[in-house]
C-alpha positions as CSV (number, residue, x, y, z in Angstrom):
1,M,0.0,0.0,0.0
2,T,1.5,3.3,-1.1
3,E,1.2,6.6,0.7
4,D,0.6,10.0,-0.9
5,I,3.5,12.4,0.0
6,L,4.9,15.5,-1.6
7,Y,8.2,14.9,-3.2
8,S,9.7,17.8,-1.3
9,D,8.7,16.1,2.0
10,L,10.0,12.8,0.7
11,L,13.4,14.4,0.0
12,D,13.6,15.6,3.6
13,I,12.8,12.2,5.0
14,W,15.3,10.5,2.7
15,F,18.1,12.9,3.4
16,S,17.7,12.7,7.2
17,D,18.3,9.0,6.8
18,H,20.9,9.1,4.1
19,R,23.2,11.7,5.6
20,L,24.0,9.2,8.4
21,R,25.6,6.9,5.8
22,I,27.8,9.3,3.9
23,A,30.8,11.6,4.6
24,A,30.1,15.0,6.1
25,S,31.5,16.7,3.0
26,T,29.2,14.7,0.7
27,A,26.2,15.4,2.9
28,Y,27.0,19.1,2.8
29,G,27.1,19.0,-1.0
30,Y,23.7,17.2,-1.1
31,E,22.2,19.7,1.4
32,K,23.2,22.6,-0.8
33,T,21.6,20.8,-3.8
34,L,18.2,19.9,-2.3
35,P,16.6,23.4,-2.6
36,Y,17.0,23.5,-6.4
37,I,15.3,20.1,-6.7
38,K,12.5,21.0,-4.3
39,K,11.8,24.2,-6.3
40,Y,11.5,22.4,-9.6
41,F,9.2,19.7,-8.2
42,N,7.3,22.0,-5.9
43,G,3.7,20.8,-5.2
44,I,4.2,17.5,-7.0
45,F,3.4,14.2,-5.3
46,T,6.1,11.5,-5.4
47,A,3.6,9.1,-7.1
48,D,3.1,11.7,-9.9
49,I,6.7,11.9,-10.9
50,T,7.2,10.3,-14.3
51,P,10.2,9.5,-16.5
52,N,9.3,12.4,-18.8
53,K,9.2,14.8,-15.8
54,I,12.7,13.6,-14.9
55,Y,13.9,14.0,-18.5
56,D,12.6,17.6,-18.5
57,F,14.5,18.3,-15.3
58,I,17.7,16.8,-16.7
59,Q,17.4,19.0,-19.8
60,L,17.2,22.1,-17.5
61,L,20.2,20.9,-15.5
62,K,22.2,20.6,-18.7
63,E,21.3,24.2,-19.6
64,E,22.0,25.8,-16.2
65,M,24.9,24.0,-14.6
66,A,28.2,22.1,-15.0
67,P,28.1,18.3,-15.7
68,T,29.4,17.5,-12.2
69,S,26.7,19.5,-10.5
70,A,24.0,18.0,-12.8
71,R,25.1,14.5,-12.0
72,R,24.8,15.2,-8.2
73,H,21.2,16.4,-8.8
74,C,20.4,13.3,-10.8
75,N,22.0,11.1,-8.2
76,I,19.8,12.6,-5.4
77,I,16.6,12.0,-7.5
78,N,17.5,8.3,-8.1
79,L,18.5,7.6,-4.5
80,S,15.5,9.3,-3.0
81,L,13.1,7.5,-5.3
82,N,14.8,4.2,-4.5
83,Y,14.2,5.1,-0.9
84,A,10.5,5.8,-1.7
85,V,10.1,2.3,-3.3
86,K,11.8,0.6,-0.3
87,Y,9.5,2.2,2.2
88,H,6.3,1.8,0.0
89,Y,5.7,5.5,-0.8
90,I,5.6,4.4,-4.5
91,Y,5.5,1.0,-6.3
92,Y,8.4,1.6,-8.7
93,N,11.1,4.2,-9.3
94,P,10.5,6.1,-12.6
95,A,14.2,7.0,-12.7
96,W,14.9,3.4,-13.6
97,E,13.6,4.2,-17.1
98,V,15.8,7.3,-17.4
99,T,19.3,7.4,-18.9
100,F,21.2,9.9,-16.7
101,P,24.1,11.9,-18.1
102,K,27.4,10.0,-18.0
103,R,30.2,11.1,-15.9
104,V,32.5,13.5,-17.9
105,R,36.0,12.8,-16.8
106,A,37.9,16.0,-16.1
107,E,41.0,16.6,-18.3
108,I,44.2,15.5,-16.5
109,K,46.8,18.3,-16.5
110,P,49.8,16.9,-14.6
111,F,53.1,18.8,-14.1
112,S,56.3,17.6,-15.8
113,E,59.1,16.5,-13.5
114,E,61.1,19.7,-14.5
115,E,58.1,21.9,-13.5
116,V,57.8,20.3,-10.1
117,Y,61.5,21.0,-9.3
118,R,61.0,24.6,-10.6
119,L,58.1,24.9,-8.1
120,L,60.2,23.7,-5.2
121,E,62.8,26.3,-6.1
122,T,60.2,29.1,-6.3
123,R,59.4,31.4,-3.4
124,G,56.4,30.0,-1.4
125,E,55.1,28.9,2.0
126,K,57.2,26.1,3.5
127,W,54.1,24.1,4.4
128,V,53.0,24.3,0.8
129,K,56.4,23.2,-0.6
130,D,56.6,20.3,1.9
131,G,53.1,19.2,0.7
132,I,54.2,19.5,-2.9
133,M,57.2,17.3,-2.3
134,I,55.2,14.6,-0.5
135,S,52.4,14.6,-3.1
136,F,54.8,14.4,-6.1
137,R,56.7,11.5,-4.7
138,T,53.8,9.5,-3.2
139,G,50.6,10.4,-5.1
140,M,48.8,11.1,-1.8
141,R,45.6,13.2,-1.7
142,P,45.9,16.7,-0.1
143,G,43.7,15.7,2.8
144,E,45.8,12.7,3.5
145,I,49.1,14.6,3.4
146,Y,48.0,17.2,5.9
147,A,46.6,14.6,8.3
148,L,49.9,12.7,8.5
149,K,51.4,12.0,11.9
150,W,55.1,11.4,12.6
151,A,54.1,7.9,13.9
152,D,52.8,7.1,10.4
153,I,56.4,7.3,9.0
154,N,58.9,4.4,9.3
155,F,62.2,6.0,8.6
156,E,64.2,2.8,9.0
157,Q,62.1,0.7,6.6
158,H,61.3,3.6,4.3
159,F,57.5,3.6,4.2
160,L,54.6,5.7,5.4
161,S,51.1,4.6,6.4
162,V,48.0,6.4,5.1
163,Q,45.3,6.0,7.8
164,R,43.2,9.2,7.9
165,A,42.3,12.3,6.0
166,I,41.0,15.8,6.7
167,S,37.4,16.2,5.9
168,R,36.0,19.7,5.2
169,A,32.3,20.6,4.9
170,N,31.8,24.3,4.8
171,S,33.6,25.6,7.9
172,T,33.4,22.2,9.7
173,V,36.7,20.3,9.9
174,K,37.4,16.8,11.2
175,L,39.7,13.8,10.7
176,K,38.1,10.8,9.1
177,T,39.2,7.5,7.6
178,T,40.4,7.6,4.0
179,K,38.1,8.0,1.0
180,T,37.9,4.3,0.4
181,V,38.9,1.1,2.1
182,A,41.8,0.9,-0.4
183,G,42.8,4.4,0.8
184,I,44.1,2.9,4.0
185,R,47.5,1.8,2.6
186,R,51.3,1.6,3.0
187,I,53.4,3.6,0.6
188,D,57.1,2.8,0.2
189,I,59.1,6.0,0.0
190,D,62.4,6.6,-1.9
191,N,65.6,7.8,-0.3
192,K,65.2,11.4,-1.4
193,L,61.8,11.7,0.3
194,T,63.0,9.9,3.4
195,A,65.9,12.3,3.7
196,Y,63.5,15.2,3.1
197,L,61.1,14.0,5.8
198,M,63.9,13.5,8.3
199,Q,65.0,17.1,7.8
200,M,61.4,18.2,8.4
201,H,61.4,16.0,11.6
202,E,64.4,17.8,13.0
203,G,62.4,20.9,13.8
204,A,59.1,19.2,14.5
205,R,56.6,20.2,17.2
206,G,53.7,18.0,18.1
207,E,52.6,14.6,16.6
208,Y,51.5,15.9,13.2
209,L,53.8,16.7,10.3
210,F,51.9,19.9,9.7
211,P,50.8,21.4,13.1
212,G,48.1,24.1,13.1
213,E,47.7,27.2,15.2
214,K,44.2,26.5,16.4
215,R,44.2,22.7,16.3
216,E,46.8,20.0,16.3
217,F,46.9,19.7,12.6
218,R,47.0,22.3,9.8
219,V,43.9,22.6,7.6
220,P,45.2,23.4,4.1
221,W,42.8,26.3,3.4
222,N,43.4,27.9,0.0
223,L,46.1,25.4,-0.8
224,S,45.5,25.5,-4.5
225,K,45.6,29.3,-4.5
226,Y,49.0,29.2,-2.9
227,L,50.2,26.7,-5.5
228,K,48.8,28.7,-8.4
229,D,50.6,31.8,-7.2
230,M,53.8,29.8,-7.1
231,C,53.1,28.6,-10.7
232,N,52.7,32.1,-11.8
233,R,56.0,33.1,-10.2
234,A,57.7,30.1,-11.8
235,G,56.3,30.9,-15.2
236,I,54.4,27.7,-15.7
237,L,50.8,26.9,-16.4
238,P,48.8,27.3,-13.1
239,R,47.2,24.1,-11.8
240,D,45.6,23.0,-8.6
241,F,47.2,20.9,-5.9
242,Y,45.4,17.7,-7.0
243,S,47.5,17.9,-10.2
244,L,50.5,16.8,-8.2
245,R,48.7,13.5,-7.4
246,H,48.1,13.1,-11.1
247,T,51.7,13.9,-11.7
248,H,52.9,11.1,-9.5
249,A,50.8,8.6,-11.4
250,T,51.7,9.8,-14.9
251,V,55.4,10.0,-14.2
252,S,55.3,6.5,-12.7
253,M,53.5,5.1,-15.8
254,A,55.9,6.9,-18.1
255,H,58.8,5.3,-16.3
256,G,57.3,1.8,-16.7
257,L,55.8,1.1,-13.3
258,H,53.1,-1.6,-13.4
259,P,49.6,-0.1,-13.2
260,K,48.8,-2.4,-10.2
261,I,51.6,-0.9,-8.2
262,I,50.4,2.6,-9.1
263,Q,46.9,1.7,-8.1
264,E,48.1,0.6,-4.7
265,R,50.1,3.8,-4.2
266,M,47.2,6.0,-5.2
267,G,44.7,4.2,-3.1
268,H,42.3,3.4,-6.0
269,S,39.8,0.7,-5.3
270,N,40.7,-1.2,-8.4
271,C,43.2,-1.1,-11.3
272,K,40.5,-0.2,-13.8
273,I,40.2,3.3,-12.3
274,T,43.9,3.8,-12.6
275,M,44.0,2.7,-16.2
276,E,41.0,4.8,-17.3
277,T,42.3,7.9,-15.6
278,Y,45.9,7.8,-16.7
279,S,46.6,5.5,-19.6
280,H,46.0,8.2,-22.2
281,V,48.9,10.2,-20.9
282,A,51.3,7.3,-20.6
283,P,52.3,6.2,-24.1
284,T,55.3,4.3,-22.8
285,L,53.4,1.0,-22.3
286,Q,52.3,1.0,-26.0
287,Q,55.9,1.8,-27.1
288,E,57.1,-1.2,-25.1
289,A,54.6,-3.4,-26.8
290,V,55.9,-2.3,-30.2
291,K,59.5,-3.1,-29.1
292,V,58.3,-6.6,-28.2
293,W,56.6,-7.2,-31.5
294,D,59.6,-5.9,-33.4
295,E,61.5,-8.9,-32.1
296,I,58.8,-11.5,-33.0
């Protein structure tokens, strides 16, 4: 037996339940999205939503916002209507008949090795330069880097453990486990990075690599802005901090590292993600295949 309920009310009920199952930063993004959906479906009962109504909404999304934002709106509609089916507000989810926009993978713009070294020689905040060095040589996410503790680093055996990350939702900051289960990982580190970290450790205060003024760890506010300013001073194309993570992967592939190893270092949940994201910028693997066939 179904129950008549306005879709705007259903969204509130769904979100109060769903927010308990997702990261605070994701919940914050959803909460900012809900008013737009409620406005479009204002006064409409959940049972009256049809595939055509959803298609019309998708068309509006395509006209008014970026693909990533549009996908978040579509995801909320699908999840909330699945919830409505589960708890018998409706018999079936009309979104099941809808083809939602596919994810548009953002263009990868890694730095070159030479550009990274130019950045490290450019005037900039020390905490930013230290983060650049760690990201370049490990592929760690910014939130993982600035949540590192000295206890996570094994100087004798040359590895570090990624166990937590900084989560930010608006002005709320907290430490959480990594983005995925695969994100909790060991990363072996090279001699140069080991020596660099040992030098950082000499003047360390507190248990975190990057101590903050108001909390034990530094929250990397405006990190990409600092990096882009350094890029401009160095005379290279400005990119955000996440590009350093991409740089680690593409440089590793270009030098012949096996994708499985790169996957483990990056904390991807599977190797398919690694290959889909980076294979187009790493022609070395294809070149090696040609060399093999030249000998056959």
